[in-house]
Residue, then its C-alpha position, 0 to 999 in steps of 0.5 A: m502418478s496420483s493427483s495428490s502426488t502431482y499436487t505436492q510436486l506442484l507445491n514444492h516447485v511453487k515454494q521455490s518460486s516464492a523463495l526466489g521472489q522473497i530474495a528479490g524483495v530483500l534486495s530491493w529493501d537493501q537498495e532502499v535502505i543501506m546500499p551505497p549510491n554507486g552500487a545501483p548499476m551493479r544491483a540493476e544487473q543483479m536484479g535482471a539476472l535474478e528475474v531471468v532465473s525467477h521467470a524461468h522457474r515461473t514458466d517451467p513447462r512442467i507446471s502446465e503438465w501438473l495442472e492438467k493432471i490434478d483433479v481439483d475436485e479431490l482437493d480441499e478449499v485451500g488446495k483449490a485456491n492454490v491451484r487457481l492461483v498457480r494457474k493464474s500466475y503461470e498463464r500471466s508469466t508465460k505471456i511475458p517474454t523472458k527478455l521483456s521481464e529481464e529488461l523491466a527488472r533492470i531498467t526499474s532498478q536503475a530508474q530508482g536512483i535516477w528518480a532520487k537524483a532528479r527529485s533532489a535536483n528538482s528536475f523532471a527533465d532528468f527523470a523523463p527519459v528513463l520514465s519514457k522507457i519504463i512506460d514503453l516497457k509497461r505498455e509492451e507488457a500490458k499488450c502481452l497480457a491483454g491480448e488484441v482486445g483487452n484494456l491495457y490498464d486493466a492488465l496492469l491493475n490486475d497485478f495489484e488488485p485481482g479481478m478489478t477493472v477500470d469499468v468498476l474502479q473509475p466510477l467508484l473512485e471518481g464518484m467520491r470527488p464531489r463529496l470529498s471536494a465539498l467537505r474540503q471546501k467546508i473545512a477550509e472555510k471553517s477551520g482556523g490556524r493550525a495548532t502545533l506541537t512545541g519541539p524539538f523532539e529527540t530521535d530516541a524518544q520518538m523511536k521509543l514511543a514508536r516501538s510502544f505503538a508496536d507493542i500495543v498493537g501486537y507486533n511480533w518482535q521475534s518476526g520483525r524489526l523497526d528501523l529508520s529510513v528516508h521513506p517509511f515502508s514495510s517489507g518481507t512476509g510472515n516471520d520476517s516482516r520488517i518496517t521502517t519509519r522516519v523522524d522529524a525533530d519538529n513533528p513527532l506525529d509523522c514518525l508515530y503515524s508512519t510507524l502505525h501505518e507500516l505496522g498495519h501492513a506488517l501485522y497482516e503479513q505476520g497473520m498469514p496462515e503459518q501452516y501454508v507458508l510459501e504456498p500461494v494461499a498464504s499471501y495477501a489477497s491484494m494491495g487494496v486489502h493490504e492497504s486496508q489494514s494499514r489504513l484501519w490501524e492508522n486512521q479509524i483506530g489511531r486517529s480516533k479520540a479514544f486513541c488520543n486518550w491513551l497517546l497523550p500521557h505516553m507522549n508527555e512521558a516519552f518527551g518529558k514535557d506537556t506536549v499538548g494541553s488536552v486530549d481534545e487539543l491533541y485530537k484536533i492536531i492529529n486530525h488537522v485538515e490542510t491543503g498540501f502538495i504531498r500525498t504521503e503527508s496529506d490528511e484523510v480528507h485530501y488523500n483520495l483526491h491525490v490518488l485520483l490525480r495519479f489514477e487519471l494520469e497513469r491511465e492516460l500515460i499507458s493508453g498513449t493519450l498523454e505523453v511524458t513530455d506533457l506530464e509535468a504541465e498536466w499534473n500541475r494543471r489538474f492539481e490546481r483544479d482539484f486542490g485550488i493551489a499551484v504546484p511550486d516545483a517538481a519535487h512537490g508535484v510529479l516527482q514526489d512518488v517513487h512508484w512510476s520509477v519502479g514500474l508500479f502502474g496500476y498500484f496507486p488506486t489500491y491506496s483508495l481501495g484500501n481506504i474504502y475497504a478499511a471503512q467497510l471493515n471498521e463498521v463491522l468491527r465496531k458492531a462486533e466489538p461495541e466497547l472497542n473505544e473503551q479498549i483503545a483508550q486503555g491501549k488494548t487492541d487485542n480484540a481488534l487484532n483478533w477480529l482482523r486475524e480471523n476475518v482477513h489475515q488468516k484468509g490469505s488469498l483464499f478468495e479474490p479481494d472483492i469476495l473477501i470483503e463481501n464475505t466479511v462485511g456482508a455487502k458489495v464494495t462501496a465508498e459510502p461507509l468511507l464518505n459517511y465516516l469522513e463527513k461525520k468525523y470532520t463535521d463533528l470536529f469542526d462543527l460544520 
Protein backbone atom coordinates (compact mmCIF):
# COMPACT_ATOMS: atom_id res chain seq x y z
CA MET A 1 0.00 0.00 0.00
CA SER A 2 1.34 3.45 -0.92
CA SER A 3 2.23 6.09 1.62
CA SER A 4 -0.59 8.33 0.38
CA SER A 5 -3.18 5.55 0.76
CA THR A 6 -1.96 4.83 4.27
CA TYR A 7 -2.20 8.53 5.11
CA THR A 8 -5.81 8.54 3.84
CA GLN A 9 -6.66 5.56 6.05
CA LEU A 10 -5.13 7.30 9.03
CA LEU A 11 -7.08 10.50 8.37
CA ASN A 12 -10.38 8.65 8.01
CA HIS A 13 -9.82 6.96 11.35
CA VAL A 14 -8.86 10.24 13.02
CA LYS A 15 -11.96 11.97 11.64
CA GLN A 16 -14.11 9.36 13.35
CA SER A 17 -12.25 10.01 16.60
CA SER A 18 -12.83 13.74 16.19
CA ALA A 19 -16.55 13.15 15.67
CA LEU A 20 -16.67 11.10 18.89
CA GLY A 21 -14.96 13.93 20.72
CA GLN A 22 -17.51 16.39 19.41
CA ILE A 23 -20.35 14.18 20.63
CA ALA A 24 -18.80 14.28 24.11
CA GLY A 25 -18.65 18.06 23.84
CA VAL A 26 -22.35 18.25 22.97
CA LEU A 27 -23.21 16.04 25.95
CA SER A 28 -21.21 18.32 28.24
CA TRP A 29 -22.99 21.37 26.82
CA ASP A 30 -26.35 19.65 27.34
CA GLN A 31 -25.45 18.88 30.95
CA GLU A 32 -24.53 22.51 31.60
CA VAL A 33 -27.58 24.07 29.96
CA ILE A 34 -30.68 21.90 29.78
CA MET A 35 -30.20 18.60 31.62
CA PRO A 36 -32.29 18.18 34.80
CA PRO A 37 -30.27 17.77 38.04
CA ASN A 38 -31.44 14.18 38.56
CA GLY A 39 -29.94 13.25 35.19
CA ALA A 40 -26.37 13.77 36.45
CA PRO A 41 -25.68 10.18 37.63
CA MET A 42 -26.91 8.72 34.34
CA ARG A 43 -24.92 11.27 32.35
CA ALA A 44 -21.79 10.31 34.33
CA GLU A 45 -22.24 6.68 33.27
CA GLN A 46 -22.85 7.76 29.67
CA MET A 47 -19.70 9.88 29.64
CA GLY A 48 -17.69 6.99 31.08
CA ALA A 49 -19.02 4.59 28.45
CA LEU A 50 -18.37 7.07 25.64
CA GLU A 51 -14.83 7.59 26.89
CA VAL A 52 -14.17 3.84 26.73
CA VAL A 53 -15.23 3.82 23.06
CA SER A 54 -13.30 6.99 22.29
CA HIS A 55 -10.17 5.77 24.09
CA ALA A 56 -10.24 2.51 22.14
CA HIS A 57 -10.48 4.50 18.93
CA ARG A 58 -7.55 6.74 19.90
CA THR A 59 -5.36 3.77 20.88
CA ASP A 60 -6.17 1.50 17.94
CA PRO A 61 -2.89 -0.39 17.16
CA ARG A 62 -3.39 0.29 13.48
CA ILE A 63 -2.53 3.94 14.12
CA SER A 64 1.01 2.96 15.05
CA GLU A 65 1.27 0.77 11.95
CA TRP A 66 -0.02 3.55 9.69
CA LEU A 67 2.37 6.08 11.19
CA GLU A 68 5.34 3.77 10.55
CA LYS A 69 4.37 3.27 6.90
CA ILE A 70 3.86 6.94 6.05
CA ASP A 71 6.79 8.72 4.43
CA VAL A 72 6.42 12.19 5.90
CA ASP A 73 8.74 13.70 3.30
CA GLU A 74 6.11 12.94 0.65
CA LEU A 75 3.49 15.05 2.45
CA ASP A 76 2.78 18.78 2.18
CA GLU A 77 2.87 21.15 5.15
CA VAL A 78 -0.64 20.24 6.24
CA GLY A 79 0.06 16.51 5.95
CA LYS A 80 3.20 16.82 8.03
CA ALA A 81 1.27 18.71 10.72
CA ASN A 82 -1.51 16.11 10.73
CA VAL A 83 0.96 13.27 11.20
CA ARG A 84 2.74 15.17 13.98
CA LEU A 85 -0.54 15.80 15.79
CA VAL A 86 -1.81 12.24 15.36
CA ARG A 87 1.46 10.82 16.64
CA LYS A 88 1.34 13.08 19.68
CA SER A 89 -2.27 12.16 20.44
CA TYR A 90 -1.60 8.45 19.98
CA GLU A 91 1.48 8.46 22.20
CA ARG A 92 -0.44 10.33 24.90
CA SER A 93 -3.51 8.10 24.71
CA THR A 94 -1.56 4.83 24.81
CA LYS A 95 0.09 5.91 28.04
CA ILE A 96 -3.28 6.19 29.80
CA PRO A 97 -5.01 2.93 30.86
CA THR A 98 -8.59 2.62 29.63
CA LYS A 99 -9.88 2.19 33.20
CA LEU A 100 -8.24 5.44 34.33
CA SER A 101 -9.59 7.31 31.33
CA GLU A 102 -13.09 5.97 31.98
CA GLU A 103 -12.96 6.77 35.71
CA LEU A 104 -11.83 10.32 35.07
CA ALA A 105 -14.72 10.89 32.68
CA ARG A 106 -17.22 9.39 35.11
CA ILE A 107 -16.00 11.12 38.27
CA THR A 108 -15.61 14.56 36.70
CA SER A 109 -19.11 14.31 35.23
CA GLN A 110 -20.48 13.55 38.71
CA ALA A 111 -18.34 16.21 40.33
CA GLN A 112 -19.85 19.08 38.37
CA GLY A 113 -23.19 18.63 40.11
CA ILE A 114 -21.54 18.14 43.50
CA TRP A 115 -19.55 21.33 43.02
CA ALA A 116 -22.66 23.30 42.00
CA LYS A 117 -24.53 22.17 45.12
CA ALA A 118 -21.52 22.90 47.35
CA ARG A 119 -21.18 26.38 45.92
CA SER A 120 -24.89 27.02 46.43
CA ALA A 121 -24.60 25.79 50.02
CA ASN A 122 -21.35 27.76 50.46
CA SER A 123 -19.65 24.65 51.83
CA PHE A 124 -16.21 23.59 50.63
CA ALA A 125 -16.44 20.53 52.88
CA ASP A 126 -19.20 19.19 50.64
CA PHE A 127 -16.94 19.37 47.58
CA ALA A 128 -13.61 18.37 49.16
CA PRO A 129 -14.07 14.55 49.05
CA VAL A 130 -14.76 14.37 45.31
CA LEU A 131 -12.04 16.95 44.64
CA SER A 132 -9.57 14.68 46.46
CA LYS A 133 -10.62 11.80 44.18
CA ILE A 134 -10.13 13.94 41.09
CA ILE A 135 -6.68 15.09 42.18
CA ASP A 136 -5.64 11.50 42.89
CA LEU A 137 -6.79 10.53 39.40
CA LYS A 138 -5.06 13.53 37.79
CA ARG A 139 -1.82 12.71 39.60
CA GLU A 140 -2.07 9.15 38.34
CA GLU A 141 -2.71 10.43 34.82
CA ALA A 142 0.20 12.86 35.05
CA LYS A 143 2.53 10.07 36.22
CA CYS A 144 1.54 7.98 33.22
CA LEU A 145 2.31 10.88 30.91
CA ALA A 146 5.45 12.21 32.57
CA GLY A 147 7.22 8.95 33.25
CA GLU A 148 9.78 8.51 36.02
CA VAL A 149 11.54 11.88 35.79
CA GLY A 150 9.03 14.21 34.16
CA ASN A 151 7.28 17.12 35.85
CA LEU A 152 3.69 16.14 36.70
CA TYR A 153 2.28 19.61 36.15
CA ASP A 154 4.07 19.94 32.80
CA ALA A 155 2.30 16.76 31.67
CA LEU A 156 -1.12 18.25 32.47
CA LEU A 157 -0.26 21.70 31.13
CA ASN A 158 0.75 20.20 27.80
CA ASP A 159 -2.85 19.10 27.18
CA PHE A 160 -3.92 22.74 27.00
CA GLU A 161 -0.76 24.55 25.89
CA PRO A 162 1.41 22.21 23.80
CA GLY A 163 5.11 22.67 24.38
CA MET A 164 4.71 24.89 27.44
CA THR A 165 6.55 24.03 30.68
CA VAL A 166 6.57 25.38 34.21
CA ASP A 167 10.17 26.51 33.73
CA VAL A 168 9.00 28.88 31.00
CA LEU A 169 5.57 29.71 32.36
CA GLN A 170 6.37 30.46 35.98
CA PRO A 171 8.77 33.40 35.40
CA LEU A 172 6.50 34.67 32.61
CA LEU A 173 3.40 34.82 34.81
CA GLU A 174 4.95 35.58 38.18
CA GLY A 175 7.09 38.25 36.53
CA MET A 176 3.89 40.25 35.98
CA ARG A 177 2.98 40.42 39.66
CA PRO A 178 5.16 43.42 40.69
CA ARG A 179 3.94 45.74 37.92
CA LEU A 180 0.32 44.60 38.20
CA SER A 181 0.35 45.06 41.98
CA ALA A 182 1.93 48.49 41.67
CA LEU A 183 -0.65 49.56 39.06
CA ARG A 184 -3.49 48.21 41.18
CA GLN A 185 -2.26 50.20 44.16
CA LYS A 186 -1.87 53.45 42.21
CA ILE A 187 -5.39 53.18 40.85
CA ALA A 188 -6.82 52.37 44.29
CA GLU A 189 -5.24 55.53 45.68
CA LYS A 190 -6.47 57.71 42.81
CA SER A 191 -9.87 56.47 41.68
CA GLY A 192 -13.02 57.78 43.28
CA GLY A 193 -16.46 56.25 43.57
CA ARG A 194 -17.83 54.03 40.86
CA ALA A 195 -20.21 55.51 38.31
CA THR A 196 -23.08 53.12 37.60
CA LEU A 197 -25.84 52.65 35.08
CA THR A 198 -29.42 53.20 36.15
CA GLY A 199 -31.57 50.13 35.59
CA PRO A 200 -33.48 48.00 35.32
CA PHE A 201 -32.54 46.76 31.87
CA GLU A 202 -34.94 44.30 30.27
CA THR A 203 -33.66 40.89 29.25
CA ASP A 204 -35.02 41.15 25.70
CA ALA A 205 -33.29 44.48 25.17
CA GLN A 206 -29.97 43.14 26.47
CA MET A 207 -30.16 40.08 24.25
CA LYS A 208 -31.07 42.18 21.21
CA LEU A 209 -28.02 44.37 21.76
CA ALA A 210 -25.86 41.29 22.40
CA ARG A 211 -26.97 39.90 19.05
CA SER A 212 -26.00 43.17 17.39
CA PHE A 213 -22.51 42.64 18.84
CA ALA A 214 -22.45 39.31 17.03
CA ASP A 215 -23.54 41.00 13.82
CA ILE A 216 -20.83 43.65 13.78
CA VAL A 217 -17.96 41.28 14.59
CA GLY A 218 -18.91 38.88 11.80
CA TYR A 219 -20.47 35.95 13.67
CA ASN A 220 -22.05 33.49 11.25
CA TRP A 221 -25.57 32.80 12.51
CA GLN A 222 -25.93 29.89 10.08
CA SER A 223 -23.12 28.18 11.99
CA GLY A 224 -23.99 29.16 15.55
CA ARG A 225 -26.53 30.47 18.03
CA LEU A 226 -26.72 32.57 21.22
CA ASP A 227 -28.58 31.35 24.31
CA LEU A 228 -28.85 32.15 28.01
CA SER A 229 -27.09 30.14 30.73
CA VAL A 230 -25.92 30.59 34.32
CA HIS A 231 -22.29 30.82 33.20
CA PRO A 232 -21.33 32.12 29.71
CA PHE A 233 -19.38 29.70 27.55
CA SER A 234 -18.59 28.70 23.99
CA SER A 235 -18.96 25.18 22.64
CA GLY A 236 -18.71 23.31 19.38
CA THR A 237 -16.42 23.86 16.45
CA GLY A 238 -16.46 24.97 12.83
CA ASN A 239 -19.99 25.15 11.48
CA ASP A 240 -21.54 24.38 14.86
CA SER A 241 -20.05 27.01 17.16
CA ARG A 242 -22.55 28.02 19.83
CA ILE A 243 -22.28 30.56 22.62
CA THR A 244 -24.22 31.46 25.74
CA THR A 245 -24.40 34.59 27.85
CA ARG A 246 -26.10 35.70 31.06
CA VAL A 247 -28.30 38.65 32.00
CA ASP A 248 -28.25 40.96 35.03
CA ALA A 249 -31.17 43.39 35.16
CA ASP A 250 -29.02 46.02 36.87
CA ASN A 251 -25.86 45.62 34.80
CA PRO A 252 -26.24 45.10 31.04
CA LEU A 253 -22.46 45.35 30.58
CA ASP A 254 -22.07 41.90 32.11
CA CYS A 255 -24.23 40.43 29.36
CA LEU A 256 -22.64 42.49 26.59
CA TYR A 257 -19.02 41.82 27.44
CA SER A 258 -19.61 38.16 28.30
CA THR A 259 -21.16 37.87 24.85
CA LEU A 260 -18.26 39.65 23.17
CA HIS A 261 -15.78 37.39 24.98
CA GLU A 262 -17.55 34.22 23.87
CA LEU A 263 -17.90 35.62 20.35
CA GLY A 264 -14.10 35.81 20.19
CA HIS A 265 -13.94 32.08 20.89
CA ALA A 266 -16.67 31.28 18.37
CA LEU A 267 -15.14 33.42 15.64
CA TYR A 268 -11.92 31.46 16.03
CA GLU A 269 -13.78 28.17 15.64
CA GLN A 270 -15.79 29.44 12.68
CA GLY A 271 -12.55 30.58 11.05
CA MET A 272 -10.90 27.17 10.99
CA PRO A 273 -9.90 25.95 7.49
CA GLU A 274 -13.04 24.24 6.21
CA GLN A 275 -11.18 22.15 3.63
CA TYR A 276 -9.57 20.21 6.48
CA VAL A 277 -12.66 19.72 8.66
CA LEU A 278 -12.25 16.97 11.29
CA GLU A 279 -8.54 16.68 10.48
CA PRO A 280 -6.19 17.42 13.39
CA VAL A 281 -4.82 20.55 11.71
CA ALA A 282 -8.32 22.11 11.58
CA SER A 283 -8.40 22.60 15.34
CA TYR A 284 -7.25 25.40 17.63
CA ALA A 285 -3.55 25.74 18.34
CA SER A 286 -3.95 25.87 22.12
CA MET A 287 -6.25 27.15 24.83
CA GLY A 288 -3.95 30.15 25.25
CA VAL A 289 -4.38 31.06 21.59
CA HIS A 290 -8.13 30.46 21.92
CA GLU A 291 -8.25 32.82 24.89
CA SER A 292 -6.23 35.41 22.99
CA GLN A 293 -9.07 35.70 20.49
CA SER A 294 -11.74 36.25 23.12
CA ARG A 295 -9.58 38.69 25.08
CA LEU A 296 -8.59 40.74 22.04
CA TRP A 297 -12.24 41.24 21.05
CA GLU A 298 -13.43 41.82 24.61
CA ASN A 299 -10.63 44.08 25.83
CA GLN A 300 -8.39 45.66 23.21
CA ILE A 301 -11.33 46.21 20.86
CA GLY A 302 -14.45 46.10 23.04
CA ARG A 303 -13.16 48.18 25.96
CA SER A 304 -11.53 50.82 23.76
CA LYS A 305 -12.85 54.36 23.62
CA ALA A 306 -13.39 53.85 19.90
CA PHE A 307 -15.85 51.05 20.62
CA CYS A 308 -17.62 53.23 23.18
CA ASN A 309 -18.35 55.70 20.38
CA TRP A 310 -20.31 52.98 18.60
CA LEU A 311 -21.80 51.45 21.75
CA LEU A 312 -23.30 54.52 23.45
CA PRO A 313 -25.98 55.40 20.88
CA HIS A 314 -26.83 51.74 20.44
CA MET A 315 -27.29 51.31 24.21
CA ASN A 316 -29.56 54.34 24.33
CA GLU A 317 -31.60 52.98 21.44
CA ALA A 318 -31.81 49.46 22.87
CA PHE A 319 -32.91 50.55 26.33
CA GLY A 320 -35.02 53.51 25.26
CA LYS A 321 -33.26 56.02 27.50
CA ASP A 322 -29.99 57.85 28.01
CA THR A 323 -28.07 55.20 29.89
CA VAL A 324 -25.03 57.41 30.43
CA GLY A 325 -24.14 61.00 29.67
CA SER A 326 -21.12 60.75 27.38
CA VAL A 327 -18.65 58.48 25.65
CA ASP A 328 -15.98 59.44 28.20
CA GLU A 329 -18.27 58.47 31.05
CA LEU A 330 -19.16 55.16 29.42
CA TYR A 331 -15.46 54.48 28.80
CA LYS A 332 -14.73 54.96 32.50
CA ILE A 333 -17.63 52.75 33.57
CA ILE A 334 -16.56 49.94 31.23
CA ASN A 335 -12.96 50.16 32.43
CA HIS A 336 -13.67 50.64 36.12
CA VAL A 337 -11.01 49.06 38.35
CA GLU A 338 -12.05 47.61 41.67
CA THR A 339 -10.65 44.86 43.85
CA GLY A 340 -13.13 41.99 43.92
CA PHE A 341 -13.33 38.32 44.71
CA ILE A 342 -14.64 36.82 41.47
CA ARG A 343 -12.22 36.10 38.63
CA THR A 344 -14.82 36.20 35.86
CA GLU A 345 -16.02 39.63 37.00
CA SER A 346 -12.59 41.15 37.47
CA ASP A 347 -11.13 44.01 35.45
CA GLU A 348 -8.04 43.86 33.24
CA VAL A 349 -5.73 45.02 36.03
CA HIS A 350 -6.76 42.39 38.55
CA TYR A 351 -7.54 39.46 36.25
CA ASN A 352 -4.06 37.99 35.93
CA LEU A 353 -3.54 38.19 39.69
CA HIS A 354 -6.57 35.92 40.04
CA VAL A 355 -5.00 33.47 37.59
CA LEU A 356 -1.65 33.54 39.38
CA LEU A 357 -3.34 32.48 42.61
CA ARG A 358 -4.87 29.43 40.95
CA PHE A 359 -1.67 28.60 39.06
CA GLU A 360 0.27 28.42 42.34
CA LEU A 361 -2.35 26.40 44.21
CA GLU A 362 -3.02 23.76 41.59
CA ARG A 363 0.67 23.12 41.02
CA GLU A 364 1.01 22.38 44.72
CA LEU A 365 -2.13 20.23 44.75
CA ILE A 366 -0.76 18.09 41.93
CA SER A 367 2.72 17.85 43.47
CA GLY A 368 1.24 16.89 46.84
CA THR A 369 2.78 19.78 48.77
CA LEU A 370 -0.73 21.13 49.42
CA GLU A 371 -3.54 18.89 50.67
CA VAL A 372 -7.20 19.43 49.80
CA THR A 373 -8.00 19.76 53.50
CA ASP A 374 -5.80 22.88 53.62
CA LEU A 375 -6.88 24.34 50.28
CA GLU A 376 -9.58 26.75 51.45
CA ALA A 377 -7.42 28.28 54.18
CA GLU A 378 -4.47 28.61 51.82
CA TRP A 379 -6.64 30.19 49.13
CA ASN A 380 -7.89 32.76 51.63
CA ARG A 381 -4.41 33.54 52.95
CA ARG A 382 -2.89 34.08 49.51
CA PHE A 383 -5.87 36.04 48.24
CA GLU A 384 -5.51 38.55 51.06
CA ARG A 385 -1.77 38.74 50.34
CA ASP A 386 -2.34 39.66 46.69
CA PHE A 387 -5.57 41.66 46.90
CA GLY A 388 -5.52 43.17 50.36
CA ILE A 389 -9.03 42.02 51.32
CA ALA A 390 -10.31 38.99 53.21
CA VAL A 391 -12.40 36.35 51.44
CA PRO A 392 -15.87 36.32 53.06
CA ASP A 393 -16.94 32.77 52.16
CA ALA A 394 -16.22 29.77 49.95
CA ALA A 395 -18.56 30.85 47.16
CA HIS A 396 -16.49 34.03 46.76
CA GLY A 397 -13.28 32.06 47.10
CA VAL A 398 -12.26 28.48 46.47
CA LEU A 399 -15.64 27.34 45.12
CA GLN A 400 -16.16 30.04 42.51
CA ASP A 401 -14.72 28.18 39.48
CA VAL A 402 -15.99 24.98 37.88
CA HIS A 403 -12.60 23.98 36.43
CA TRP A 404 -11.26 21.67 39.14
CA SER A 405 -14.53 19.75 39.31
CA VAL A 406 -14.08 18.97 35.60
CA GLY A 407 -10.45 17.93 36.13
CA LEU A 408 -9.01 20.89 34.23
CA PHE A 409 -5.69 21.13 36.06
CA GLY A 410 -3.22 23.06 33.92
CA TYR A 411 -5.99 25.09 32.26
CA PHE A 412 -5.99 28.26 34.39
CA PRO A 413 -2.62 29.64 33.22
CA THR A 414 -3.84 29.62 29.63
CA TYR A 415 -6.11 32.52 30.57
CA SER A 416 -3.10 34.70 31.30
CA LEU A 417 -1.27 33.36 28.28
CA GLY A 418 -4.31 34.43 26.26
CA ASN A 419 -3.98 37.96 27.63
CA ILE A 420 -0.28 37.98 26.80
CA TYR A 421 -0.83 36.69 23.26
CA ALA A 422 -3.72 39.12 22.71
CA ALA A 423 -1.58 42.14 23.61
CA GLN A 424 1.16 41.01 21.23
CA LEU A 425 -1.34 40.38 18.43
CA ASN A 426 -3.05 43.72 19.08
CA GLU A 427 0.22 45.62 18.63
CA VAL A 428 0.81 44.06 15.20
CA LEU A 429 -2.84 44.31 14.16
CA ARG A 430 -2.85 48.06 14.79
CA LYS A 431 0.32 48.52 12.79
CA ALA A 432 -1.30 46.62 9.93
CA GLU A 433 -4.55 48.60 10.31
CA PRO A 434 -3.57 52.15 11.37
CA GLU A 435 -7.18 53.37 11.00
CA LEU A 436 -8.64 50.59 13.12
CA ASN A 437 -9.99 52.93 15.82
CA GLU A 438 -11.90 54.97 13.27
CA GLN A 439 -13.35 51.75 11.84
CA ILE A 440 -14.34 50.42 15.27
CA ALA A 441 -16.07 53.68 16.16
CA GLN A 442 -18.35 53.10 13.17
CA GLY A 443 -19.01 49.47 14.09
CA LYS A 444 -16.78 48.19 11.30
CA THR A 445 -14.56 45.29 12.32
CA ASP A 446 -14.15 43.49 8.98
CA ASN A 447 -10.48 44.38 8.65
CA ALA A 448 -9.70 43.20 12.16
CA LEU A 449 -11.49 39.91 11.61
CA ASN A 450 -9.88 39.37 8.21
CA TRP A 451 -6.43 39.96 9.70
CA LEU A 452 -7.12 37.45 12.47
CA ARG A 453 -8.56 34.98 9.97
CA GLU A 454 -5.42 35.14 7.86
CA ASN A 455 -2.84 35.17 10.63
CA VAL A 456 -4.42 33.00 13.33
CA HIS A 457 -7.70 31.26 12.48
CA GLN A 458 -6.76 29.75 9.13
CA LYS A 459 -3.51 28.42 10.58
CA GLY A 460 -5.44 26.05 12.84
CA SER A 461 -2.89 23.90 14.64
CA LEU A 462 -0.41 23.94 11.80
CA PHE A 463 2.17 25.25 14.30
CA GLU A 464 2.72 24.91 18.03
CA PRO A 465 1.33 27.98 19.85
CA ASP A 466 4.62 29.71 20.61
CA ILE A 467 5.71 29.32 16.98
CA LEU A 468 2.33 30.60 15.73
CA ILE A 469 2.61 33.72 17.88
CA GLU A 470 6.27 34.28 17.01
CA ASN A 471 5.57 33.91 13.28
CA THR A 472 2.68 36.38 13.50
CA VAL A 473 4.18 39.08 15.70
CA GLY A 474 7.86 38.66 14.84
CA ALA A 475 8.95 38.23 18.46
CA LYS A 476 9.14 35.67 21.25
CA VAL A 477 6.26 35.35 23.69
CA THR A 478 6.61 38.10 26.29
CA ALA A 479 4.34 39.87 28.78
CA GLU A 480 5.89 43.28 28.06
CA PRO A 481 3.24 44.41 25.51
CA LEU A 482 0.43 43.45 27.91
CA LEU A 483 1.97 45.31 30.85
CA ASN A 484 2.72 48.34 28.68
CA TYR A 485 -0.84 48.35 27.33
CA LEU A 486 -2.35 48.18 30.82
CA GLU A 487 -0.07 50.84 32.27
CA LYS A 488 -0.67 53.29 29.43
CA LYS A 489 -4.41 52.73 29.30
CA TYR A 490 -5.04 53.14 33.01
CA THR A 491 -2.46 55.89 33.53
CA ASP A 492 -4.32 57.93 30.93
CA LEU A 493 -7.73 56.94 32.23
CA PHE A 494 -7.04 57.79 35.87
CA ASP A 495 -4.43 60.52 35.25
CA LEU A 496 -1.91 58.64 37.41
